[in-house]
C-alpha positions as CSV (number, residue, x, y, z in Angstrom):
1,M,24.7,-17.1,19.9
2,Q,24.7,-18.3,16.3
3,G,25.9,-16.6,13.2
4,A,23.9,-14.2,11.1
5,K,21.9,-17.0,9.5
6,G,20.9,-18.7,12.8
7,S,18.6,-17.4,15.4
8,M,20.1,-14.8,17.8
9,A,19.9,-15.4,21.5
10,V,21.0,-12.3,23.4
11,T,22.3,-13.2,26.8
12,G,23.5,-11.3,29.9
13,D,27.0,-11.5,28.4
14,S,25.9,-9.7,25.2
15,S,27.5,-6.4,24.2
16,E,25.5,-3.2,23.9
17,L,25.7,-3.5,20.1
18,E,24.3,-7.0,20.2
19,W,21.4,-5.8,22.4
20,A,20.8,-2.9,20.0
21,I,20.7,-5.2,16.9
22,Q,18.3,-7.6,18.7
23,T,16.1,-4.7,19.7
24,L,15.9,-3.5,16.0
25,V,15.0,-7.0,14.8
26,K,12.4,-7.4,17.5
27,N,10.9,-4.0,16.6
28,Y,10.7,-4.9,12.9
29,D,9.1,-8.2,13.8
30,K,6.6,-6.4,16.1
31,Y,5.3,-4.2,13.3
32,S,5.7,-6.6,10.3
33,G,3.5,-9.2,11.9
34,K,6.2,-11.9,11.7
35,G,5.3,-14.9,13.7
36,C,1.6,-14.2,13.6
37,C,-0.3,-17.2,12.3
38,C,-3.2,-15.2,11.0
39,R,-1.3,-13.0,8.7
40,K,1.4,-13.7,6.1
41,R,2.9,-10.3,5.4
42,R,6.2,-9.7,3.9
43,G,6.9,-6.5,5.7
44,I,5.4,-3.5,7.5
45,S,2.2,-2.2,6.0
46,K,1.4,1.5,5.6
47,S,-0.9,1.5,8.7
48,D,1.7,-0.4,10.8
49,F,4.4,1.9,9.6
50,R,2.4,4.8,10.8
51,K,1.9,3.1,14.2
52,M,5.6,2.3,14.4
53,L,6.6,5.9,13.7
54,S,4.2,7.4,16.2
55,H,5.0,4.8,19.0
56,E,8.7,4.2,18.5
57,L,10.2,7.3,16.7
58,N,8.1,10.3,17.7
59,H,11.0,11.9,19.6
60,M,13.6,11.4,16.8
61,L,11.5,12.2,13.8
62,T,9.5,15.3,13.2
63,N,6.1,15.4,11.4
64,T,5.2,11.8,12.4
65,H,1.7,13.0,13.1
66,Y,1.1,14.2,9.5
67,K,-0.3,11.5,7.3
68,E,1.1,13.1,4.1
69,C,4.7,13.1,5.6
70,I,4.4,9.4,6.6
71,E,3.1,8.4,3.2
72,E,6.0,10.3,1.5
73,M,8.5,8.7,3.8
74,M,7.0,5.2,3.0
75,K,7.1,5.9,-0.7
76,K,10.8,6.8,-0.5
77,L,11.7,3.7,1.6
78,D,9.6,1.2,-0.4
79,Q,12.2,0.8,-3.1
80,N,10.6,-2.3,-4.7
81,K,7.1,-0.5,-4.7
82,D,5.3,-3.5,-3.2
83,G,3.4,-1.5,-0.6
84,V,5.2,-2.8,2.4
85,I,8.5,-2.1,4.2
86,D,10.8,-5.1,4.1
87,F,13.7,-5.5,6.5
88,Y,16.2,-4.0,4.1
89,E,14.0,-1.0,3.6
90,Y,13.5,-0.8,7.4
91,W,17.3,-0.8,7.8
92,L,17.5,2.2,5.4
93,L,15.1,4.0,7.7
94,I,17.3,3.3,10.7
95,G,20.4,4.4,8.7
96,N,18.7,7.6,7.7
97,I,17.9,8.3,11.4
98,V,21.4,7.4,12.7
99,N,23.4,9.2,10.0
100,P,22.8,12.8,11.2
101,L,23.5,11.7,14.8
102,V,26.9,10.3,13.7
103,H,27.8,13.5,11.9
104,Q,26.7,16.0,14.6
105,K,29.5,18.3,15.7
106,Q,31.1,17.2,18.9
107,P,31.3,19.9,21.6
């Protein structure tokens, strides 16, 4: 496995954290169209963002079936106002989802 600037190859020896990071990157690539020769997008479009939320996060996020809620969420995440979610903005979404889980009271 190479450093952060090289390509990551997760192997059977990889830790759970390395697998999780690779999964997050693959998920971003899946919805951003990265690697697709027919599209040159810089991030996740509004329609693909809607698909990602409904297919990948419908158990962790409420209101993913309301178009207005999704549009508001995208507006808040799209910090540079370019109409797409870049990887940094995607990472903010992940952080916003994880943060309440970290701060839940332990039994």
